[in-house]
C-alpha positions as CSV (number, residue, x, y, z in Angstrom):
1,M,82.3,4.8,-6.7
2,G,83.7,1.3,-6.9
3,F,82.1,-1.7,-8.7
4,L,81.1,-3.5,-5.5
5,A,79.7,-0.3,-4.0
6,F,77.7,0.2,-7.2
7,L,76.3,-3.4,-7.0
8,L,75.3,-2.8,-3.3
9,L,73.7,0.5,-4.3
10,G,71.7,-1.2,-7.0
11,L,70.6,-4.0,-4.7
12,I,69.4,-1.7,-2.0
13,A,67.8,0.8,-4.5
14,G,66.0,-2.1,-6.2
15,S,64.8,-3.4,-2.9
16,I,63.5,0.0,-1.8
17,A,61.8,0.5,-5.2
18,K,60.1,-2.9,-4.8
19,L,58.9,-1.8,-1.3
20,I,57.6,1.5,-2.7
21,L,55.6,0.0,-5.6
22,P,52.3,-1.5,-4.7
23,G,51.5,-5.1,-5.7
24,R,53.4,-8.3,-5.9
25,Q,56.5,-8.3,-8.1
26,N,58.0,-11.6,-9.2
27,G,61.7,-12.4,-8.8
28,G,64.2,-12.9,-6.1
29,W,67.2,-11.2,-4.9
30,F,69.1,-11.7,-8.2
31,S,66.4,-10.1,-10.3
32,T,66.3,-7.3,-7.7
33,L,70.0,-6.8,-8.1
34,I,69.9,-6.7,-11.9
35,L,66.9,-4.4,-12.0
36,G,68.4,-2.2,-9.3
37,V,71.7,-1.9,-11.1
38,V,70.0,-1.1,-14.4
39,G,67.8,1.4,-12.6
40,A,70.8,3.0,-10.9
41,M,72.5,3.4,-14.2
42,L,69.4,4.8,-15.8
43,G,68.8,7.1,-12.8
44,G,72.5,8.3,-12.9
45,W,72.2,9.0,-16.6
46,L,68.9,10.8,-16.4
47,G,70.1,12.7,-13.3
48,S,73.2,13.9,-15.1
49,V,71.3,14.9,-18.2
50,L,68.3,16.5,-16.7
51,F,69.4,17.8,-13.3
52,N,73.2,17.8,-13.4
53,A,73.1,15.3,-10.5
54,P,75.1,12.2,-11.4
55,L,76.0,9.2,-9.2
56,E,79.0,10.4,-7.3
57,E,79.5,9.2,-3.7
58,F,78.0,6.2,-2.0
59,F,76.8,8.1,1.1
60,S,75.3,11.0,-0.8
61,I,71.5,11.5,-0.6
62,Q,71.5,12.7,-4.1
63,T,73.0,9.4,-5.3
64,W,70.4,7.4,-3.4
65,L,67.5,9.5,-4.7
66,V,68.6,9.2,-8.3
67,A,69.3,5.5,-8.0
68,I,65.9,4.8,-6.4
69,G,64.1,6.9,-9.0
70,G,65.8,5.0,-11.8
71,S,64.9,1.7,-10.2
72,L,61.3,2.7,-9.9
73,I,61.2,3.5,-13.6
74,V,62.8,0.2,-14.5
75,L,60.5,-1.8,-12.2
76,L,57.5,0.0,-13.7
77,I,58.6,-0.9,-17.3
78,Y,59.5,-4.5,-16.2
79,G,56.1,-4.9,-14.5
80,A,54.3,-3.6,-17.6
81,L,56.2,-6.0,-19.9
82,V,55.7,-9.0,-17.6
83,T,52.0,-8.5,-17.0
84,S,51.3,-7.9,-20.7
85,R,52.7,-11.3,-21.5
86,R,50.5,-13.2,-19.1
87,P,47.3,-14.7,-20.6
């Protein structure tokens, strides 16, 4: 998968993860892109280690599920860190 396709995958996976999680998450499209790309990388790594399901092709359902799952994990961690810093 190319670099631009990976960025697009991260942006869409991050957006879907934000839609799935309840509540109001702060940040715009750039933070969604960053968290989505980090989540896609985490999901690809976890998928390859645990299930032998790495990120392979852009139009593969396996790639999308792994990327969205990783983005959900990253958004949960990010939300826990941000809310714990607020007074």
